[in-house]
C-alpha positions in Angstrom: 43.5 34.7 111.0 44.3 33.9 107.4 42.4 35.2 104.4 41.3 31.7 103.5 39.5 31.1 106.7 36.6 33.3 105.6 36.1 31.2 102.5 33.2 28.9 103.4 32.3 25.6 101.9 29.0 26.9 100.5 30.7 29.6 98.3 33.2 27.1 97.0 30.3 24.8 96.1 28.4 27.7 94.4 31.5 28.6 92.4 31.9 25.0 91.3 28.3 24.7 90.3 28.6 27.9 88.2 31.7 26.7 86.4 30.0 23.3 85.7 26.9 25.0 84.3 29.1 27.2 82.1 31.0 24.2 80.8 27.7 22.3 80.2 26.2 25.3 78.3 29.2 25.4 76.0 29.2 21.7 75.5 25.5 21.7 74.6 26.0 24.6 72.2 28.9 22.8 70.6 27.0 19.5 70.2 24.0 21.4 68.8 26.2 23.1 66.3 27.9 19.8 65.2 24.4 18.2 64.9 23.1 21.0 62.7 26.2 20.8 60.5 25.9 17.0 60.2 22.2 17.3 59.2 23.0 19.9 56.6 25.9 17.9 55.2 23.9 14.6 55.2 20.6 15.7 53.7 20.8 19.1 52.1 24.4 19.6 50.8 24.8 18.7 47.1 27.5 16.1 46.8 27.5 16.1 43.0 25.5 17.3 40.1 25.5 16.6 36.4 23.7 15.1 33.5 22.8 11.5 32.6 21.6 10.4 29.2 19.6 7.2 28.5 16.3 5.6 27.9 13.5 6.5 30.3 12.2 3.1 31.2 9.9 3.8 34.1 8.3 6.8 35.8 5.7 6.4 38.6 4.2 7.9 41.8 4.8 5.7 44.8 4.8 5.8 48.6 2.4 5.0 51.4 2.4 8.3 53.4 4.4 10.6 51.2 3.9 10.2 47.5 7.0 10.9 45.4 7.8 10.5 41.8 10.4 7.9 41.1 12.0 7.1 37.7 14.4 4.6 36.2 16.6 5.1 33.2 18.7 2.7 31.3 22.2 4.1 30.6 23.5 2.3 27.6 27.2 2.0 27.2 27.3 -0.1 24.0 24.7 -0.3 21.3 24.4 -2.6 18.3 23.6 -1.5 14.8 19.9 -2.2 15.3 19.5 0.3 18.3 19.5 -2.5 20.8 21.3 -1.9 24.0 23.9 -4.6 24.7 25.5 -3.4 28.0 23.5 -1.2 30.3 23.3 0.2 33.8 20.2 1.5 35.6 19.9 5.0 37.0 17.3 5.4 39.7 16.1 8.9 40.5 13.5 11.0 42.2 11.7 13.8 40.5 11.8 17.1 42.4 10.3 19.6 39.9 6.5 19.1 40.1 6.1 21.1 36.8 7.9 18.4 34.8 5.8 15.4 36.0 3.4 15.4 32.9 6.4 15.8 30.6 8.1 12.8 32.1 4.9 10.8 31.8 4.9 11.3 28.0 8.6 10.6 27.6 8.6 7.0 28.7 10.4 4.9 26.1 12.3 7.9 24.7 16.0 8.7 25.0 16.4 11.7 27.3 19.0 13.8 29.1 18.3 14.6 32.7 20.0 17.0 35.1 20.5 15.7 38.7 21.8 16.7 42.1 23.1 13.9 44.3 22.7 14.3 48.1 24.6 12.3 50.8 21.5 10.8 52.3 17.8 10.4 51.6 14.8 11.8 53.4 11.6 9.7 53.3 9.4 12.6 52.2 11.8 13.5 49.4 12.0 10.1 47.7 13.8 6.8 47.6 17.0 8.0 45.8 19.9 10.2 46.5 19.6 11.5 42.9 17.1 14.3 42.6 16.2 15.2 38.9 15.2 18.8 38.2 15.1 19.1 34.4 14.8 16.9 31.3 15.7 17.3 27.6 14.8 15.0 24.7 18.0 13.4 23.3 18.1 13.7 19.5 
C-alpha cells in the first residue's frame, strides 16, 4: 500500500479551502490598505500650500445640508495707474478657520493675502473648492 492511498479526498478539499481562505484574507487586507491609502491621498493629503494676494470680491455661507463658507478673490496681474485691474483671474476658496469668518466678512472689497492648502479632491461637507484657506492678512 502506498502512502498516498490514505490521503482522502475530504482532507484534500479541506486543505484547498484553507489555502483559498488564507489567500482571500490577504487579498481583502491588501485591497483595504490600498483603499485607505487612496482615500487619504485624495481627500486629506495636502497637495500644495501657499499664499495668494488679491481683492476679496465675495464671501458667503452656502450649502443645502452642510453650510460652508466660500470666497472669491480677484488675482490681478496687471493694474493701471488708476488702481483698475486690467487682467485678472479668479481664485475660489473655502474657509476652514471658523474664527476668521467675521474678519472675512469685514474685508470684502479690500486687498488681502490668504494662506491656502490645496487638496486633491473635495468633500461635500468641507466645501466646494480644493483650496482651503486658513489665515488672512490685509495687504498694504
